[in-house]
BALOBA-1460 file (C-alpha; in Angstrom, 3 decimals):
// residues 273
<rec num="1" residu="x" x="86.633" y="97.944" z="91.203"/>
<rec num="2" residu="x" x="87.943" y="101.209" z="92.656"/>
<rec num="3" residu="x" x="90.841" y="101.353" z="90.197"/>
<rec num="4" residu="x" x="88.649" y="100.417" z="87.231"/>
<rec num="5" residu="x" x="86.196" y="103.164" z="88.149"/>
<rec num="6" residu="x" x="89.001" y="105.724" z="88.445"/>
<rec num="7" residu="x" x="90.665" y="104.832" z="85.147"/>
<rec num="8" residu="x" x="87.470" y="104.539" z="83.097"/>
<rec num="9" residu="x" x="85.932" y="107.792" z="84.333"/>
<rec num="10" residu="x" x="89.255" y="109.542" z="83.769"/>
<rec num="11" residu="x" x="88.962" y="109.202" z="79.975"/>
<rec num="12" residu="x" x="85.185" y="108.951" z="79.575"/>
<rec num="13" residu="x" x="83.946" y="111.256" z="76.765"/>
<rec num="14" residu="x" x="81.857" y="114.039" z="78.237"/>
<rec num="15" residu="x" x="80.168" y="115.360" z="75.076"/>
<rec num="16" residu="x" x="76.545" y="116.471" z="75.258"/>
<rec num="17" residu="x" x="75.598" y="113.649" z="72.885"/>
<rec num="18" residu="x" x="76.510" y="111.060" z="75.531"/>
<rec num="19" residu="x" x="75.067" y="112.748" z="78.595"/>
<rec num="20" residu="x" x="71.918" y="110.644" z="78.286"/>
<rec num="21" residu="x" x="73.855" y="107.423" z="78.859"/>
<rec num="22" residu="x" x="74.654" y="108.007" z="82.560"/>
<rec num="23" residu="x" x="70.940" y="108.603" z="83.130"/>
<rec num="24" residu="x" x="70.162" y="105.451" z="81.184"/>
<rec num="25" residu="x" x="72.673" y="103.596" z="83.348"/>
<rec num="26" residu="x" x="70.495" y="104.358" z="86.363"/>
<rec num="27" residu="x" x="67.293" y="103.545" z="84.481"/>
<rec num="28" residu="x" x="68.635" y="100.158" z="83.389"/>
<rec num="29" residu="x" x="68.713" y="99.291" z="87.072"/>
<rec num="30" residu="x" x="65.668" y="101.175" z="88.354"/>
<rec num="31" residu="x" x="63.123" y="100.343" z="85.629"/>
<rec num="32" residu="x" x="63.238" y="96.544" z="86.078"/>
<rec num="33" residu="x" x="63.409" y="97.098" z="89.838"/>
<rec num="34" residu="x" x="60.200" y="99.131" z="89.785"/>
<rec num="35" residu="x" x="58.476" y="96.611" z="87.492"/>
<rec num="36" residu="x" x="59.509" y="93.814" z="89.843"/>
<rec num="37" residu="x" x="58.229" y="95.766" z="92.851"/>
<rec num="38" residu="x" x="54.833" y="96.295" z="91.205"/>
<rec num="39" residu="x" x="54.451" y="92.755" z="89.900"/>
<rec num="40" residu="x" x="56.554" y="89.635" z="90.323"/>
<rec num="41" residu="x" x="58.517" y="90.365" z="93.515"/>
<rec num="42" residu="x" x="55.389" y="90.393" z="95.651"/>
<rec num="43" residu="x" x="55.031" y="86.627" z="95.656"/>
<rec num="44" residu="x" x="58.382" y="86.197" z="97.442"/>
<rec num="45" residu="x" x="57.260" y="86.599" z="101.036"/>
<rec num="46" residu="x" x="60.618" y="85.806" z="102.608"/>
<rec num="47" residu="x" x="62.673" y="89.067" z="102.677"/>
<rec num="48" residu="x" x="65.889" y="87.177" z="101.882"/>
<rec num="49" residu="x" x="64.327" y="85.685" z="98.733"/>
<rec num="50" residu="x" x="62.634" y="88.963" z="97.809"/>
<rec num="51" residu="x" x="65.923" y="90.810" z="98.143"/>
<rec num="52" residu="x" x="67.661" y="88.198" z="95.985"/>
<rec num="53" residu="x" x="64.906" y="88.572" z="93.384"/>
<rec num="54" residu="x" x="65.420" y="92.342" z="93.278"/>
<rec num="55" residu="x" x="69.167" y="91.851" z="92.806"/>
<rec num="56" residu="x" x="68.477" y="89.397" z="89.969"/>
<rec num="57" residu="x" x="66.161" y="91.879" z="88.263"/>
<rec num="58" residu="x" x="68.245" y="95.021" z="88.769"/>
<rec num="59" residu="x" x="71.819" y="93.812" z="88.280"/>
<rec num="60" residu="x" x="72.512" y="92.763" z="84.693"/>
<rec num="61" residu="x" x="75.605" y="91.627" z="82.836"/>
<rec num="62" residu="x" x="76.307" y="94.880" z="81.012"/>
<rec num="63" residu="x" x="80.086" y="95.089" z="81.106"/>
<rec num="64" residu="x" x="80.784" y="91.558" z="79.869"/>
<rec num="65" residu="x" x="77.961" y="89.991" z="77.835"/>
<rec num="66" residu="x" x="76.319" y="93.185" z="76.551"/>
<rec num="67" residu="x" x="79.732" y="94.698" z="75.814"/>
<rec num="68" residu="x" x="80.913" y="91.712" z="73.804"/>
<rec num="69" residu="x" x="77.556" y="91.478" z="72.021"/>
<rec num="70" residu="x" x="77.732" y="95.137" z="70.980"/>
<rec num="71" residu="x" x="81.367" y="94.731" z="69.895"/>
<rec num="72" residu="x" x="80.510" y="91.771" z="67.630"/>
<rec num="73" residu="x" x="77.645" y="93.675" z="66.010"/>
<rec num="74" residu="x" x="78.834" y="97.279" z="66.015"/>
<rec num="75" residu="x" x="82.609" y="97.075" z="66.495"/>
<rec num="76" residu="x" x="84.328" y="99.564" z="68.832"/>
<rec num="77" residu="x" x="81.555" y="102.156" z="68.629"/>
<rec num="78" residu="x" x="78.970" y="99.847" z="70.139"/>
<rec num="79" residu="x" x="81.462" y="98.591" z="72.707"/>
<rec num="80" residu="x" x="82.252" y="102.182" z="73.748"/>
<rec num="81" residu="x" x="78.574" y="102.997" z="74.252"/>
<rec num="82" residu="x" x="78.153" y="99.959" z="76.490"/>
<rec num="83" residu="x" x="81.274" y="100.752" z="78.506"/>
<rec num="84" residu="x" x="80.045" y="104.259" z="79.264"/>
<rec num="85" residu="x" x="76.866" y="102.793" z="80.722"/>
<rec num="86" residu="x" x="78.803" y="100.025" z="82.480"/>
<rec num="87" residu="x" x="81.189" y="102.482" z="84.137"/>
<rec num="88" residu="x" x="78.357" y="104.032" z="86.116"/>
<rec num="89" residu="x" x="77.107" y="100.632" z="87.250"/>
<rec num="90" residu="x" x="79.880" y="100.391" z="89.854"/>
<rec num="91" residu="x" x="78.632" y="103.496" z="91.601"/>
<rec num="92" residu="x" x="75.006" y="102.437" z="91.325"/>
<rec num="93" residu="x" x="75.839" y="98.984" z="92.651"/>
<rec num="94" residu="x" x="77.338" y="100.334" z="95.846"/>
<rec num="95" residu="x" x="74.992" y="103.306" z="96.257"/>
<rec num="96" residu="x" x="71.679" y="101.602" z="95.426"/>
<rec num="97" residu="x" x="71.901" y="97.804" z="95.448"/>
<rec num="98" residu="x" x="74.186" y="97.292" z="98.438"/>
<rec num="99" residu="x" x="71.981" y="99.382" z="100.781"/>
<rec num="100" residu="x" x="68.861" y="97.704" z="99.366"/>
<rec num="101" residu="x" x="70.372" y="94.261" z="99.937"/>
<rec num="102" residu="x" x="71.384" y="95.290" z="103.463"/>
<rec num="103" residu="x" x="67.800" y="96.398" z="104.142"/>
<rec num="104" residu="x" x="66.362" y="93.031" z="103.033"/>
<rec num="105" residu="x" x="68.986" y="91.214" z="105.077"/>
<rec num="106" residu="x" x="67.967" y="93.261" z="108.110"/>
<rec num="107" residu="x" x="64.290" y="92.434" z="107.523"/>
<rec num="108" residu="x" x="65.041" y="88.754" z="107.033"/>
<rec num="109" residu="x" x="67.046" y="88.466" z="110.237"/>
<rec num="110" residu="x" x="64.914" y="90.784" z="112.361"/>
<rec num="111" residu="x" x="63.746" y="87.944" z="114.570"/>
<rec num="112" residu="x" x="67.329" y="87.087" z="115.410"/>
<rec num="113" residu="x" x="68.980" y="90.473" z="115.576"/>
<rec num="114" residu="x" x="66.985" y="93.350" z="116.966"/>
<rec num="115" residu="x" x="69.055" y="96.080" z="115.380"/>
<rec num="116" residu="x" x="67.902" y="98.759" z="112.961"/>
<rec num="117" residu="x" x="70.451" y="99.920" z="110.402"/>
<rec num="118" residu="x" x="71.451" y="103.574" z="110.505"/>
<rec num="119" residu="x" x="72.195" y="105.763" z="107.479"/>
<rec num="120" residu="x" x="75.908" y="105.533" z="108.285"/>
<rec num="121" residu="x" x="75.790" y="101.731" z="108.320"/>
<rec num="122" residu="x" x="73.980" y="101.687" z="104.963"/>
<rec num="123" residu="x" x="76.123" y="104.140" z="103.017"/>
<rec num="124" residu="x" x="79.478" y="104.464" z="104.816"/>
<rec num="125" residu="x" x="80.990" y="101.005" z="104.660"/>
<rec num="126" residu="x" x="84.060" y="99.506" z="102.949"/>
<rec num="127" residu="x" x="81.738" y="98.261" z="100.191"/>
<rec num="128" residu="x" x="81.266" y="101.867" z="99.044"/>
<rec num="129" residu="x" x="85.001" y="102.505" z="98.475"/>
<rec num="130" residu="x" x="84.704" y="102.255" z="94.630"/>
<rec num="131" residu="x" x="82.706" y="105.494" z="94.703"/>
<rec num="132" residu="x" x="85.946" y="107.268" z="95.680"/>
<rec num="133" residu="x" x="87.553" y="105.977" z="92.490"/>
<rec num="134" residu="x" x="84.560" y="107.171" z="90.475"/>
<rec num="135" residu="x" x="84.771" y="110.674" z="91.968"/>
<rec num="136" residu="x" x="88.552" y="110.868" z="91.570"/>
<rec num="137" residu="x" x="88.450" y="109.756" z="87.929"/>
<rec num="138" residu="x" x="85.667" y="112.181" z="87.058"/>
<rec num="139" residu="x" x="87.557" y="115.023" z="88.757"/>
<rec num="140" residu="x" x="90.717" y="114.291" z="86.737"/>
<rec num="141" residu="x" x="88.601" y="114.161" z="83.580"/>
<rec num="142" residu="x" x="86.894" y="117.499" z="84.221"/>
<rec num="143" residu="x" x="90.211" y="119.146" z="85.127"/>
<rec num="144" residu="x" x="91.683" y="118.067" z="81.806"/>
<rec num="145" residu="x" x="94.484" y="115.959" z="83.272"/>
<rec num="146" residu="x" x="95.671" y="113.584" z="80.550"/>
<rec num="147" residu="x" x="95.788" y="109.936" z="81.538"/>
<rec num="148" residu="x" x="99.255" y="108.438" z="80.952"/>
<rec num="149" residu="x" x="99.351" y="105.779" z="78.250"/>
<rec num="150" residu="x" x="100.725" y="103.208" z="80.680"/>
<rec num="151" residu="x" x="97.434" y="103.334" z="82.572"/>
<rec num="152" residu="x" x="95.648" y="102.206" z="79.418"/>
<rec num="153" residu="x" x="97.595" y="98.956" z="79.464"/>
<rec num="154" residu="x" x="97.031" y="98.695" z="83.212"/>
<rec num="155" residu="x" x="93.295" y="99.101" z="82.659"/>
<rec num="156" residu="x" x="93.254" y="96.192" z="80.190"/>
<rec num="157" residu="x" x="94.992" y="94.001" z="82.770"/>
<rec num="158" residu="x" x="92.617" y="95.103" z="85.521"/>
<rec num="159" residu="x" x="89.625" y="94.176" z="83.360"/>
<rec num="160" residu="x" x="90.920" y="90.609" z="83.135"/>
<rec num="161" residu="x" x="91.757" y="90.514" z="86.843"/>
<rec num="162" residu="x" x="88.323" y="91.865" z="87.670"/>
<rec num="163" residu="x" x="86.634" y="89.275" z="85.461"/>
<rec num="164" residu="x" x="88.556" y="86.399" z="87.041"/>
<rec num="165" residu="x" x="88.027" y="87.696" z="90.566"/>
<rec num="166" residu="x" x="84.294" y="87.866" z="89.853"/>
<rec num="167" residu="x" x="83.994" y="84.538" z="88.038"/>
<rec num="168" residu="x" x="85.981" y="82.477" z="90.521"/>
<rec num="169" residu="x" x="83.657" y="82.956" z="93.533"/>
<rec num="170" residu="x" x="80.605" y="82.550" z="91.288"/>
<rec num="171" residu="x" x="81.976" y="79.192" z="90.164"/>
<rec num="172" residu="x" x="82.360" y="78.247" z="93.798"/>
<rec num="173" residu="x" x="78.815" y="79.362" z="94.560"/>
<rec num="174" residu="x" x="77.043" y="77.658" z="91.639"/>
<rec num="175" residu="x" x="75.374" y="74.578" z="93.008"/>
<rec num="176" residu="x" x="73.055" y="73.172" z="90.329"/>
<rec num="177" residu="x" x="71.262" y="70.854" z="92.729"/>
<rec num="178" residu="x" x="70.407" y="73.747" z="95.074"/>
<rec num="179" residu="x" x="69.603" y="76.229" z="92.308"/>
<rec num="180" residu="x" x="67.342" y="73.847" z="90.358"/>
<rec num="181" residu="x" x="64.276" y="74.269" z="92.652"/>
<rec num="182" residu="x" x="64.419" y="78.046" z="92.084"/>
<rec num="183" residu="x" x="64.396" y="77.905" z="88.283"/>
<rec num="184" residu="x" x="60.595" y="78.021" z="88.228"/>
<rec num="185" residu="x" x="60.651" y="80.910" z="90.720"/>
<rec num="186" residu="x" x="62.768" y="82.947" z="88.302"/>
<rec num="187" residu="x" x="60.653" y="82.181" z="85.211"/>
<rec num="188" residu="x" x="58.874" y="85.540" z="85.402"/>
<rec num="189" residu="x" x="62.241" y="87.264" z="84.968"/>
<rec num="190" residu="x" x="62.174" y="86.069" z="81.333"/>
<rec num="191" residu="x" x="59.448" y="88.500" z="80.140"/>
<rec num="192" residu="x" x="60.882" y="91.183" z="82.429"/>
<rec num="193" residu="x" x="64.386" y="90.888" z="80.961"/>
<rec num="194" residu="x" x="63.677" y="90.073" z="77.322"/>
<rec num="195" residu="x" x="60.365" y="91.828" z="76.621"/>
<rec num="196" residu="x" x="59.170" y="94.510" z="79.024"/>
<rec num="197" residu="x" x="62.488" y="96.257" z="79.720"/>
<rec num="198" residu="x" x="63.696" y="96.310" z="76.064"/>
<rec num="199" residu="x" x="60.306" y="97.635" z="74.881"/>
<rec num="200" residu="x" x="60.420" y="100.501" z="77.383"/>
<rec num="201" residu="x" x="63.936" y="101.498" z="76.359"/>
<rec num="202" residu="x" x="63.142" y="101.127" z="72.671"/>
<rec num="203" residu="x" x="60.402" y="103.720" z="73.127"/>
<rec num="204" residu="x" x="62.771" y="106.056" z="74.991"/>
<rec num="205" residu="x" x="65.472" y="105.642" z="72.345"/>
<rec num="206" residu="x" x="63.109" y="106.470" z="69.487"/>
<rec num="207" residu="x" x="62.236" y="109.711" z="71.256"/>
<rec num="208" residu="x" x="65.841" y="110.729" z="71.996"/>
<rec num="209" residu="x" x="68.202" y="109.219" z="69.414"/>
<rec num="210" residu="x" x="68.454" y="108.698" z="65.671"/>
<rec num="211" residu="x" x="71.667" y="106.651" z="65.687"/>
<rec num="212" residu="x" x="70.786" y="102.976" z="64.994"/>
<rec num="213" residu="x" x="74.085" y="101.800" z="66.511"/>
<rec num="214" residu="x" x="73.358" y="103.628" z="69.754"/>
<rec num="215" residu="x" x="69.772" y="102.342" z="69.826"/>
<rec num="216" residu="x" x="70.893" y="98.773" z="69.122"/>
<rec num="217" residu="x" x="73.543" y="98.972" z="71.844"/>
<rec num="218" residu="x" x="70.974" y="100.263" z="74.328"/>
<rec num="219" residu="x" x="68.617" y="97.386" z="73.495"/>
<rec num="220" residu="x" x="71.409" y="94.857" z="74.068"/>
<rec num="221" residu="x" x="72.028" y="96.420" z="77.470"/>
<rec num="222" residu="x" x="68.313" y="96.451" z="78.309"/>
<rec num="223" residu="x" x="68.040" y="92.720" z="77.589"/>
<rec num="224" residu="x" x="71.297" y="91.702" z="79.289"/>
<rec num="225" residu="x" x="70.949" y="88.657" z="81.585"/>
<rec num="226" residu="x" x="71.318" y="88.661" z="85.357"/>
<rec num="227" residu="x" x="74.810" y="89.698" z="86.387"/>
<rec num="228" residu="x" x="77.462" y="87.895" z="88.346"/>
<rec num="229" residu="x" x="77.236" y="90.839" z="90.744"/>
<rec num="230" residu="x" x="73.714" y="89.728" z="91.718"/>
<rec num="231" residu="x" x="75.153" y="86.459" z="93.021"/>
<rec num="232" residu="x" x="78.020" y="88.220" z="94.774"/>
<rec num="233" residu="x" x="75.704" y="90.791" z="96.357"/>
<rec num="234" residu="x" x="73.373" y="88.055" z="97.608"/>
<rec num="235" residu="x" x="76.355" y="86.242" z="99.065"/>
<rec num="236" residu="x" x="77.783" y="89.389" z="100.625"/>
<rec num="237" residu="x" x="74.532" y="90.286" z="102.374"/>
<rec num="238" residu="x" x="73.410" y="86.692" z="103.075"/>
<rec num="239" residu="x" x="70.329" y="86.746" z="100.860"/>
<rec num="240" residu="x" x="68.986" y="83.727" z="98.971"/>
<rec num="241" residu="x" x="72.070" y="82.999" z="96.856"/>
<rec num="242" residu="x" x="70.495" y="79.972" z="95.139"/>
<rec num="243" residu="x" x="67.720" y="82.108" z="93.671"/>
<rec num="244" residu="x" x="70.247" y="84.519" z="92.121"/>
<rec num="245" residu="x" x="72.267" y="81.582" z="90.773"/>
<rec num="246" residu="x" x="69.137" y="80.161" z="89.128"/>
<rec num="247" residu="x" x="68.359" y="83.552" z="87.584"/>
<rec num="248" residu="x" x="71.966" y="83.941" z="86.428"/>
<rec num="249" residu="x" x="71.901" y="80.541" z="84.712"/>
<rec num="250" residu="x" x="68.425" y="80.783" z="83.155"/>
<rec num="251" residu="x" x="68.704" y="84.313" z="81.749"/>
<rec num="252" residu="x" x="72.280" y="83.811" z="80.494"/>
<rec num="253" residu="x" x="71.398" y="80.632" z="78.618"/>
<rec num="254" residu="x" x="68.285" y="82.197" z="77.055"/>
<rec num="255" residu="x" x="70.197" y="85.348" z="76.070"/>
<rec num="256" residu="x" x="73.019" y="83.389" z="74.407"/>
<rec num="257" residu="x" x="70.875" y="80.744" z="72.705"/>
<rec num="258" residu="x" x="67.753" y="82.691" z="71.708"/>
<rec num="259" residu="x" x="67.714" y="86.479" z="72.193"/>
<rec num="260" residu="x" x="71.147" y="87.410" z="70.876"/>
<rec num="261" residu="x" x="71.133" y="85.069" z="67.840"/>
<rec num="262" residu="x" x="67.744" y="86.500" z="66.764"/>
<rec num="263" residu="x" x="68.971" y="90.059" z="67.380"/>
<rec num="264" residu="x" x="72.163" y="89.315" z="65.427"/>
<rec num="265" residu="x" x="70.265" y="87.892" z="62.434"/>
<rec num="266" residu="x" x="67.880" y="90.849" z="62.403"/>
<rec num="267" residu="x" x="70.716" y="93.378" z="62.239"/>
<rec num="268" residu="x" x="72.792" y="91.447" z="59.666"/>
<rec num="269" residu="x" x="69.804" y="91.028" z="57.372"/>
<rec num="270" residu="x" x="69.429" y="94.784" z="57.168"/>
<rec num="271" residu="x" x="67.100" y="95.347" z="60.085"/>
<rec num="272" residu="x" x="67.369" y="98.767" z="61.663"/>
<rec num="273" residu="x" x="66.027" y="100.701" z="64.597"/>
């Protein structure tokens, strides 16, 4: 993750036209998190389940599913838009979601461990190391240091390694029998993921952009299903892993079988944004 952050930020286009996308990267995480906080998350009284629910709502599969979806519809331009947003997700994951997950873990185990986390324990841990890659890559970019071509090939390899290293533990964690009871508990993520969040970002896009490819790519990101990282974060901080697995399965299946096919047909039949 550290190397991917360094290499991607090193060559990220920094034109004024794209400066909105880093802000959107944060909003893609914060908007569903705020909606969840005001509505659906309240019914999860156990802090470990509530924390897992927040991870399921906030962490979405931008880099893989949304990226491939945009590539199929809009070729490299759409894929590039998604990757710009995805690049900032590494930093947001470790700066926002990891501390939030640690806080819910602390609340959920308070009866067993009477220890209050300090700021240093929340933000200065080995889990935050990818931020160093983000900062280093951005610095090289701003300084105008050209990235050697060999690193481009290395980046492609690291993407595959990163995907396998993420998918392997998720495969080990997916237990259908344990996740099945939580499917109903994640049902309210369906309108959150596929209706409320896309509608909010559609309104923002109409105010800011006139490029239908950019707007379509943003909508694909806004509706992306729960990410593998939600499962990994729940596992890392000992939250309710089964709830995140249920959310991962339900939202991914609905995205692939219903949302994306309808979106695809709309665009290919001349629909525009």
